[in-house]
N, C-alpha and C positions, 0 to 999 in steps of 0.2 A: 157799232160805228157805221157799218155799211148800210144798215137800215136807216139810220139818221141821214146819211148822205143821199140815199135813194129818195127819201122823203123831201129833202131839200131840192133835189133835182126836179122832182115832180112839181113842187111848189114853184120853182123857178120857171118851169115851162108854162104852168098855169098863169103865172104873173106876166108872161110875155117877155121873159128874158132867157138866158142860156141859149140852147141850140136854136130856139125859135127866133132868136135875133139874127141868125145867119141869113143874109139876104142874097138871093140869086141876082147877079148883076151888080152887086155892091150895096153895102149897108148905107142907109140914108140917115144922115145926121142933121138935125135941125136946131134952131135956137128958139126957145120959148121963155116966157117970163116965169119967175118963181119968187118965193119969199126972200131969196138971196140975190135977186136981180136976174138979168138975162143969163141963160146957161144952156148947155148942150143936153139934148134929148135925142132918142131915136124917133123914127116916124110914128111909132106906136105910143108916143108920149112917155116912154120909160126914161127916167133920169139917168144921166151918165156921170160917172165918178172917175177920179184918178187916185192912185195909191202912193203915199209919200215914200214908201220903200222902193218903188220902181226907179230905175235910172232911165236915161234917154234911150229909147228904142229897145228896152229890156224889161220884161215882166218878172216880178218876184212873187207872183201870186199863183200858186199851184195847189193841188190837193184840197184840203179842207177850206183853204182860203178861196180858191176858185169855185168851190161848191156854193159858198155864200155870196161871192162876188163874181158872177159869171162874166167872162170877157165879152166884149162886143166883137163878134166874129163877122167875117165877110168872105164871100167867095169871089168877089170881083173888086174893082176899084171903088173905094168908098165915095159916096156922093154927098155933097153939102147943099142944104137948103138955104133959104134966105138968111143972111146974117152969119153964115158959116164961112170962114176963110178957107177956100178949097186948097190953097197952098200949104195949109197946116195939116191937112188930112194925109194919112199914110197908113202903112200896115207893118207889122212885124210877124215873123214866123215863130209860133209857139213850139214847145218840145214835141207836141203830138203832130206837128206839121200844119195845123190849121192857122189861118191868117187872122190876127187880131188888129182891129182898127186903132190907130194912134191919132192924137191931135197935138200938134207942136212937139212931136216926139214922145208924148206920154201915152202909154197903153190905156185904153178905155174899158170901163166895167159898168155893170149894172149891180144893184143890190137885190138879192133874190126875194126879199120879203116886202118889196114895194110894188104897188099897182101903178097903172098908168097915171101920170100927173102927180104922183106922190114924191116928195123929197124929204126923207126921214133921216138920212144918215150923213148929212154934211158935217164936216169937222168932228167926226167921231173917231175914236181909237179902237179899232177892231182888227183882229188877225195880225197883230204885230206892227201896226202903223196907223197913221191918220188918213182918212178918206175925205176927199173934198169934191164938190161940184166944180165944173169948168166954165169959165166965162168965154164968150166968143173970141176973145183975144188969145186964148190958149192958157191963160194964167188961172190957176186954181183960185176960187173965191176965198176970201178970209172968213 
């Protein structure tokens, strides 16, 4: 199992997610078009998701879940690009003490097996819940 998790972590780093998403001075969140309409991405064009099982300002994705769905981390105040409502950006503290970016109180994640510009896992049931992309309003897309 550890080899699998290590392979996933390596793949996540190569895909531009996981710890490489941790931005000095604050993660940058932008709005880009997709097949689901305008949605949130990071500055590196990595799609951003929310998890149905999370509650407001609380992540329920740890362990194997977080290996496949790396949190959007930040070391500073998250920054919003054009179309992002800065008032909806925030952070939560994860169990390991790192800061995860939130939008409208929902913790944000990447999918480890997507490359820049890809949106492959909208409205899928993985790791015990539904994953959805996020509209600029903060509401998960249908």
